[in-house]
C-alpha positions, 0 to 999 in steps of 0.5 A: 571248135566246141559248140556251146549251144544247139543253135551253133550246131546247125539246123535244129528239128523239133521232135516228140514222143508221146510224153515230151517235146525236144529239139535236136540238131538235124545232123545228129547220127542215130545209132543202129538201123535208121528206121525211125526218128529219135522220138518214136517209141519202141517196146524193145529198144530205146531210141538213141542218137549220137553227137560227136564233139571233137573226138568224143561221142555223146549219146542221147537216149529217150525212153518212157513208160506209164507211171502215176508215181510222184517225182519223189518216188521215181527219183528215190527208186532211181537213186536206189538202183544206181549204186548196184547198176555196175562196178564203179558207179558213183552218184554225184548229184541230184537236184530239182529241174524246173525247165521241163514243165512238169515235176522233174529231177536231174540225177548225175552219176559217173561209171568209173572204168579202168581208165579215163576214156573208159569212164562215162559221165551221165546226166539223167533227166527224170520227168513224172507228169502223173501219167508217165515217167520219161527219161532223157539220158545223156552219156559222155566220156570223162575225156572232154567232159567240160567241152560237152557240157554246154551242148548237153545242157542246151539239149536238156533245157529244150525238153518239155512235157506234153501231157497232163501235169500236176504243177511244179513240184519243187519240194525236196524229199530226203535223199538216201546216203550214198557215200563214195568210198575212197581208195586208200594207198596201201603202203604205210611209212613213217617220216624217216622211211618216207625221206629214205624213199624220196632219196632213192629217186634219181640216185644209186641205192647203196647197200649201206642205206639198208642198215638205216632205220628208214632203209629197213622199213622200206625192205619190210614194206617190199619197196626194196629187196633185202639185197638192195635191188629196187623193183620196177614198181618202186622205180615207177612209184618214185619217178615223179620225185626224180623229175621234181614234179609239182603235185595236185594238192588237196588239204582239208580242215574240219571243225575239230581242227583236224587237218589232212593233206593229199598230194598226187604226182602225175606219172607219164604213160609208160607207152604210146596209147597208155593212160597216165597214172599218179603217185599218191601220198597222204599224210605228213611227218606227224601222222606218217604217210600212206603212199601208192600208185593210182589210176586216174579213175581211182584218184577221182574216186578218192578225191570225191570220197574225201570231199564227200561228194554225193546227192545233196539238195542245192539251196541257194543263198540270198547272200552272195558275199560275207565279211571276210573276218566273219568267214575266217572266224567260222572257217579257221585261219588259213581257209582262204590262203594257198596250198600249205596254209591249212596245215600250218594254221592254228586250230580254228576257234569255232563253236557250233553255236556261233551265229551269223551277223544279225543282218545275214540270219534272215538268209535261212539257207545260209544260216542252216549251212552255217550251223552244220559241221564244216570241212574246208577243202583247198584243191590246187592243181600244179602251178595254180596258186589260187586253187579252188576252195570248197566248204562242205556243210555236213548233211546240208551241201557245198559252197565255193569260196571266191575272191576276197575284195574290200573286206568281203569274200564271195561265198555261193552254194555249189551243186555236188555234181559241179564239185565233181566237175572241178575234180575232173578238171583239176585231175585232167590238168595235173595229167597234162603236166 
């Protein structure tokens, strides 16, 4: 059973460093030599502890150094360091943290490895009290991320500053642009060639098919030999088409009416202990297709890049629901419908100057979100007809679109790190079939 709070993990001890106080379960295992409590300070190493949730390890590190920098300076310095800290590091969130008793920021990032199990998600709580910079860093595998989150945040919410503070600092400094570069499938095909490729799945390839326009394109792309042999890599690529697997689908519409569609078909692992992969198809009959094989981390990188996940301040709306007709007029037809609706909808009639109803204009955060250029995304895992609807207001942040009832649609701000968590959940579900 997954524990949802520290209290459910048994007896809890209060520990202290020179700068913060925090609680932890007494049975957390300390890494390395058990020479001191977690909270003691050493110049050479950071005190660490490990918690096991299911089969996964969650590691906690506490470290501090003297600093009179502001939280803004410390936060921006951390954000500047992270992208170059290693291959595959993506910063997915940054927000004000109000529970520490001193100016604090929660920065979250992921280090994508060669597989999901090798990929690490980090919640990095940074506290600046005017005398010290203190960091509470919690690492866990992407496998079981949702299971670990409850305990991680229960721990972080116990952290309190002990020394002089300069009062709460809830201002939001300008954040650097840290784009997420999506991985592009490498094989380009037109509609005829893509249809020919799908026809290969589960059927015997006949040399006569090579003489068709689609067959010649497949030969030119290296997907089929000029003698009609189908390489193993091509057989693996089209395997999901044979099984008629339902894909994970991401459809997006921007304010200019442009619509894009990504489908990711899960492929089972080739051997015991191996990671599952995906066949990713981007495009349609009109613009053509890009197709390729991707690992799960590469698919996550691609989805995060297409949604624009990056550090963005989260400004809560005071308005929890909108008139459905008002939202539809702003987002374009089909924005609340199921997979496939965005691609078939008429181009939205949206003017940048279009305003909210007067009663909602007093919600400054919502009005600012409303005025920015939008991309409306619909993410559907296999078998999920409802899916997740996410709006990105460029330069402002994200919002999640909920159910429409009684002519009203739920519309709430969403932190970018939680958008990334939604991607992890959708991809994990697609892997599981």
